[in-house]
C-alpha positions in Angstrom: 53.4 90.5 37.2 52.7 94.5 38.2 50.9 94.8 41.3 50.5 98.5 42.0 48.2 98.1 45.7 49.6 96.2 49.0 46.1 94.6 48.5 48.0 91.6 47.4 51.0 91.2 50.2 54.5 90.6 48.3 54.7 87.5 50.2 52.7 86.5 46.5 54.9 88.6 44.5 57.9 87.6 45.5 56.7 83.7 46.2 55.7 84.0 42.2 59.1 85.3 41.2 60.6 82.6 43.0 58.6 80.4 41.6 60.7 78.4 38.4 59.5 78.5 35.3 59.9 75.1 33.5 59.7 74.0 30.1 56.2 73.3 29.1 55.5 70.2 27.1 53.5 69.9 23.7 50.0 70.5 23.6 48.1 67.0 24.5 46.4 65.7 21.2 43.0 64.8 22.9 39.9 67.0 22.1 39.5 69.4 24.2 36.9 69.4 26.7 34.0 72.0 27.7 34.3 74.8 30.1 32.7 74.5 33.5 29.2 76.4 34.1 30.9 78.6 36.1 31.3 82.9 35.3 34.7 84.7 34.5 35.9 87.2 37.7 37.9 90.1 37.4 39.5 90.5 40.8 40.2 93.7 42.6 42.8 94.5 44.5 41.5 95.2 48.9 43.7 98.0 50.7 41.4 97.8 53.8 40.0 94.5 54.9 39.3 92.6 58.5 41.8 89.3 58.7 40.0 85.9 59.9 42.8 85.0 62.1 41.0 81.0 61.5 42.9 78.0 61.2 40.5 76.3 58.6 41.2 72.5 57.1 41.3 72.2 53.0 40.6 69.1 51.3 40.4 69.5 47.4 41.5 67.1 44.4 45.4 67.4 45.1 45.0 66.6 49.2 42.9 63.1 47.9 45.9 62.3 45.4 48.1 63.0 48.6 45.8 61.2 50.6 45.7 64.1 53.2 43.6 66.8 54.4 45.6 70.7 54.9 45.2 72.7 57.9 45.6 76.2 56.8 45.7 79.6 58.6 43.4 82.1 56.6 44.7 86.0 56.7 44.0 88.8 55.6 41.4 89.7 52.6 43.5 90.2 49.5 41.0 90.4 46.4 37.3 90.6 45.5 36.1 89.1 42.4 33.0 90.6 40.5 31.7 88.7 37.5 32.5 89.8 34.5 31.6 89.7 30.7 34.4 88.7 28.6 34.7 90.0 25.1 37.5 88.5 22.6 37.9 89.9 19.3 36.8 88.1 16.2 39.0 86.8 13.3 40.0 90.3 11.0 36.9 92.8 11.3 34.6 90.2 12.4 32.6 90.7 15.7 34.0 89.1 18.9 32.6 86.4 21.0 31.1 87.5 24.1 30.6 85.5 27.4 28.3 87.1 29.8 27.8 87.3 32.9 25.7 84.0 34.6 25.3 85.0 38.0 25.5 88.5 38.7 25.5 87.3 42.3 28.7 85.1 42.0 31.5 86.8 44.0 34.8 86.2 45.5 36.6 87.1 48.3 40.5 86.3 48.0 42.2 85.3 51.3 46.2 84.8 51.5 46.4 81.0 53.4 49.7 80.4 54.9 50.1 76.2 56.0 51.2 75.4 59.1 53.1 72.3 59.1 56.1 71.8 56.6 55.7 69.4 53.6 57.7 67.7 50.7 56.9 69.9 47.6 54.9 68.9 45.0 54.7 69.9 41.3 51.0 69.6 39.8 51.4 69.5 36.0 48.1 70.4 34.8 46.3 70.7 31.6 43.1 72.9 31.4 40.9 73.6 28.6 39.3 77.3 28.2 38.3 80.1 25.8 41.7 81.0 25.6 42.7 76.7 24.4 44.7 74.2 25.9 47.2 75.0 28.0 49.8 73.6 30.2 50.2 74.7 34.1 53.1 73.8 36.6 51.5 74.2 39.8 53.1 74.8 43.0 51.6 75.5 46.7 48.4 76.6 47.7 48.8 80.4 48.6 44.9 82.0 48.6 41.3 80.8 49.5 38.6 81.6 47.1 34.9 82.3 49.6 31.9 82.8 47.6 30.7 86.2 48.8 27.6 88.3 48.8 28.0 91.7 47.6 25.9 93.6 49.9 26.1 97.5 49.4 28.5 99.7 47.8 29.6 103.1 48.9 26.9 102.3 51.7 24.0 102.0 48.8 22.3 98.5 48.8 23.3 96.2 45.4 19.7 94.2 45.9 22.2 91.2 45.0 21.9 88.2 47.2 24.1 85.5 48.1 25.6 83.9 45.6 23.9 79.7 45.4 26.3 76.6 44.3 29.4 78.6 43.7 32.9 76.3 45.6 34.8 77.2 47.8 38.6 77.7 45.4 41.9 76.5 46.6 44.3 78.1 44.5 48.0 77.8 43.7 50.7 79.5 42.2 50.8 78.6 38.7 53.2 79.0 35.6 52.7 78.3 32.1 53.2 80.4 28.6 52.5 83.5 28.2 49.2 84.1 26.1 49.4 88.6 25.0 45.6 87.8 23.8 43.7 90.8 24.0 40.0 91.1 25.8 37.4 93.7 26.5 35.8 93.2 30.2 32.5 94.6 31.6 31.9 94.0 35.6 29.6 96.3 38.1 32.7 98.3 38.7 33.7 99.2 35.0 34.8 98.2 31.6 38.0 98.1 30.2 40.2 96.8 27.2 43.1 94.5 28.4 45.8 92.0 27.7 45.4 88.8 29.2 49.1 87.7 29.9 50.6 84.9 31.5 48.7 82.3 34.4 49.2 83.5 37.8 47.3 80.9 40.0 45.0 77.5 39.4 42.1 76.8 41.9 40.4 73.8 42.8 37.2 73.3 44.1 37.9 72.7 47.9 36.0 71.6 51.2 36.1 73.4 54.1 36.1 72.4 57.8 35.9 75.2 60.1 35.9 74.2 64.2 33.6 76.6 66.2 34.6 77.4 69.9 31.8 74.3 70.9 34.3 71.8 69.1 31.6 71.3 66.5 32.8 70.9 62.8 31.2 73.0 59.9 32.0 71.9 56.7 31.1 73.8 53.6 31.4 70.7 50.5 32.3 70.7 47.3 29.1 72.5 45.0 30.8 71.4 41.7 33.8 69.1 41.6 34.2 70.2 37.8 34.6 73.8 38.2 38.0 75.1 38.1 39.7 78.6 37.7 42.7 79.6 35.9 43.9 83.2 36.7 45.6 85.6 34.6 47.8 88.7 35.3 46.0 91.2 33.1 47.5 94.4 31.5 45.0 97.8 30.8 45.5 98.4 27.2 45.3 102.6 28.5 46.9 103.9 31.7 44.4 105.9 33.3 47.3 107.2 35.7 45.0 107.1 38.7 42.2 104.7 40.7 39.2 104.4 42.4 39.1 103.0 46.1 35.1 101.8 46.5 34.0 100.6 49.7 32.1 97.3 49.7 29.8 96.2 52.5 30.2 92.0 52.4 28.7 89.1 53.6 30.2 85.6 53.7 31.4 83.2 56.1 34.5 84.8 57.7 33.1 88.2 57.1 29.6 89.8 58.3 28.3 93.3 57.4 29.0 94.4 61.1 32.8 94.3 60.0 34.3 96.9 58.4 33.7 97.2 54.8 36.2 96.4 52.3 38.0 98.9 50.2 39.4 97.9 46.6 40.8 99.5 44.3 40.5 99.7 40.3 43.6 98.8 39.3 44.1 95.2 40.4 44.6 93.2 37.2 44.0 89.7 37.3 41.5 87.9 35.3 40.2 84.1 36.6 38.5 82.3 33.7 36.5 78.7 33.8 38.7 76.1 33.2 38.1 72.3 32.7 41.5 69.5 33.9 41.8 67.3 31.3 45.1 65.7 33.0 47.1 66.1 35.9 50.4 64.6 37.0 52.3 65.2 40.2 56.5 65.7 40.2 58.1 65.4 43.4 59.6 69.0 44.4 61.8 70.3 47.3 60.8 71.3 50.7 59.1 74.0 51.9 58.7 76.1 54.9 55.3 76.0 56.4 
């Protein structure tokens, strides 16, 4: 994985390097599942953003398996995700297949999260189906919380986009799997780019988020669609442009409001998140992990 920006913390990159690559089993023979009704997202690195400093409680499908909920510290915003149209080449010289943007208002801000209690690690062996086929992922610890976000302005100009409706929060885990090396063209609200989709980076479950207010009341954001998952891949730009562009974005979500300093993103970020159906999952015992 090659991050040229400080937006994604070095700790995340080093954690991915430290997560061992396991041997992938052959794909299961069951017929593939249809991907969920969800946008693709291209995620850009955030270089300037306001930390939340909040403790939140998260409960996803892995937590249900373990009969627990997990409290995490939510830190800096590290990525901003636009909905993106994806085109993959057709066979031979045939036309490509394009997956259009479903909801132009659907955006995610990615925040780094840190577990507050040391616990026995579980490696989840997850089989997913998406437009890149069936893949087996080995999924480790949670590192990112994806929060639905309204993109209110870009470079000080109103976007006219509203808040996303029906979009999950996502609890995203480090993931390893086979390298794809598949070409694609991406077109979002910032730019068009030819890319090579390389290796899995994150696997994201829909998650219920609970925040305790200062008056002691709990604010619970439930899961909108329990079938909607994301597999996020490292991507390489087909043409190295040699420079990056900084874009200032005014955003609104449950952690951030317009009176807070705008986010600054750069256009060198190399992550594509793809709607994925979870075909099967198996928990495998791992090692003790630090908080």
